[in-house]
TORLOTOR-68972 format. One line per 5 residues: number of its first residue (from 1); their letters; for each residue z, y, x of C-alpha. Coordinates in steps of 0.25 Angstrom, whole numbers, padded with zeros to 4 digits. Example, Ala and Ser with C-alpha at 12.3 -4.5 7.8 and 13.67 -1.06 7.14 Angstrom:
<recs>
1	AS	0031/-0018/0049; 0029/-0004/0055
</recs>
This chain:
<recs>
1	FHISN	0539/0932/0619; 0546/0923/0609; 0551/0912/0619; 0557/0923/0627; 0565/0929/0616
6	PSQNY	0566/0918/0605; 0578/0924/0598; 0576/0934/0586; 0581/0945/0595; 0573/0954/0605
11	KYWLS	0559/0949/0600; 0553/0963/0605; 0540/0956/0607; 0539/0952/0592; 0539/0967/0589
16	GVLKF	0527/0969/0598; 0520/0958/0591; 0522/0964/0578; 0518/0978/0583; 0505/0972/0588
21	LFENY	0502/0965/0575; 0506/0977/0566; 0497/0986/0574; 0485/0976/0573; 0487/0970/0559
26	NATID	0475/0977/0553; 0466/0971/0564; 0463/0957/0568; 0473/0953/0578; 0466/0950/0591
31	ENNYL	0473/0939/0599; 0469/0945/0612; 0475/0958/0609; 0488/0952/0603; 0489/0944/0616
36	NYLEN	0487/0956/0625; 0498/0963/0617; 0508/0952/0619; 0505/0951/0634; 0506/0966/0636
41	LAEKF	0519/0965/0628; 0524/0954/0636; 0521/0961/0649; 0529/0973/0644; 0541/0965/0641
46	FKRLL	0540/0958/0655; 0539/0971/0662; 0551/0977/0655; 0559/0965/0659; 0556/0967/0673
51	SKNKD	0557/0982/0673; 0567/0989/0681; 0565/1002/0674; 0578/1007/0668; 0572/1014/0656
56	KLEYD	0562/1002/0652; 0557/1002/0638; 0563/0994/0627; 0555/0982/0621; 0552/0990/0608
61	ELIFL	0547/1002/0616; 0538/0993/0624; 0532/0987/0611; 0531/1000/0602; 0530/1012/0611
66	PCSFS	0518/1016/0620; 0522/1011/0634; 0518/1018/0647; 0531/1014/0654; 0530/1008/0667
71	YVIDI	0539/0996/0671; 0543/0994/0686; 0544/0978/0687; 0556/0974/0694; 0553/0960/0699
76	TMLHK	0568/0957/0703; 0571/0956/0688; 0564/0943/0689; 0574/0937/0698; 0586/0936/0689
81	GTSVE	0588/0921/0688; 0590/0916/0674; 0591/0931/0669; 0576/0933/0669; 0571/0935/0655
86	HFIFN	0564/0923/0649; 0552/0932/0645; 0548/0934/0659; 0547/0919/0661; 0539/0918/0648
91	YLDYL	0530/0929/0651; 0527/0924/0665; 0524/0910/0659; 0514/0917/0650; 0507/0924/0662
96	IWKQD	0506/0911/0669; 0500/0903/0657; 0490/0914/0654; 0485/0913/0669; 0483/0898/0668
101	KNKYS	0483/0893/0654; 0476/0880/0658; 0486/0876/0669; 0498/0879/0659; 0491/0874/0646
106	YFSFS	0504/0866/0643; 0513/0877/0643; 0519/0883/0630; 0531/0893/0629; 0544/0887/0625
111	FSNSV	0558/0892/0624; 0562/0889/0639; 0574/0897/0639; 0581/0895/0652; 0578/0901/0666
116	EHFYP	0578/0891/0676; 0580/0892/0692; 0568/0883/0696; 0576/0881/0710; 0590/0878/0704
121	QKPID	0602/0886/0706; 0610/0874/0709; 0601/0863/0715; 0604/0849/0715; 0600/0838/0725
126	GHSKL	0604/0846/0737; 0593/0856/0735; 0597/0870/0742; 0603/0881/0733; 0596/0894/0732
131	DKEDG	0603/0907/0731; 0599/0920/0723; 0594/0926/0737; 0585/0914/0738; 0578/0917/0725
136	LDNFG	0586/0908/0715; 0586/0918/0704; 0572/0923/0707; 0561/0923/0697; 0553/0913/0706
141	NLCLI	0564/0903/0703; 0565/0904/0688; 0558/0899/0676; 0561/0896/0661; 0564/0882/0656
146	SLSKN	0571/0876/0644; 0586/0877/0644; 0587/0862/0644; 0578/0860/0656; 0585/0870/0664
151	AKLNN	0599/0863/0661; 0592/0850/0665; 0585/0854/0678; 0594/0866/0682; 0598/0861/0696
156	HPPIS	0586/0853/0699; 0576/0857/0710; 0562/0861/0706; 0556/0848/0710; 0565/0840/0700
161	KKAYY	0562/0851/0690; 0548/0848/0691; 0550/0833/0689; 0556/0836/0675; 0542/0841/0670
166	PNEQY	0533/0829/0673; 0522/0835/0665; 0523/0848/0672; 0524/0855/0658; 0535/0865/0662
171	DSLKQ	0544/0875/0654; 0537/0887/0660; 0525/0891/0668; 0533/0898/0679; 0541/0885/0680
176	HIMME	0527/0877/0681; 0523/0886/0693; 0536/0883/0700; 0536/0868/0697; 0522/0867/0704
181	RADEW	0530/0870/0717; 0543/0863/0713; 0543/0854/0726; 0542/0867/0735; 0552/0874/0726
186	TKNPK	0562/0863/0729; 0560/0864/0744; 0558/0879/0746; 0564/0886/0733; 0566/0900/0740
191	EEILN	0551/0901/0744; 0546/0895/0731; 0554/0905/0722; 0549/0917/0730; 0534/0912/0730
196	HQEEI	0534/0908/0715; 0540/0922/0711; 0531/0930/0720; 0519/0922/0713; 0524/0924/0699
201	IHKYF	0528/0938/0700; 0515/0943/0707; 0505/0934/0699; 0511/0936/0685; 0520/0948/0685
206	NPNST	0512/0958/0692; 0525/0966/0697; 0517/0978/0701; 0513/0981/0687; 0523/0991/0680
211	TP	0516/0995/0667; 0521/0988/0655
</recs>
């Protein structure tokens, strides 16, 4: 929550945390109940960001009001290039980490504040250029990295980007999954983008779920 919204503004999640603590201050705070509350809150925020409902609830309504509102998830909201909300990437990284904590034991959240096109918008070294119709701005081709690394690696093909991380300790876990197929991604970017986003969406985002 915090790395997605580091500024002092718009910390709606913190209101949720304080609400939980206030409602439970007379009891021993159970860490599992607290974690479950935060995970449910994160899921609500995520579904709100991908909702195509015109009258979707405000964040304070999600936190403080009994909520029986159903959100219809619009997957096309993921395919917006660098405009995709950072929270969505961080939420996904948490879901990936939770599913395989041993594999990703090195990972810790950091302020990776730049959305990168894994296959670049303006590739160097004679690599073919992708258009938006080829999936350039699709979620399957996007990940979070630091602004400095994005500036340095911006136009390099995936295989060159992988070489920049010799210890395989990547900025994000979505990026980690993409790096595992960097060779194929460099050769067949359109196919890899589609395969990756299909895997991610159906494995972690459960697009058929509509209840916040």
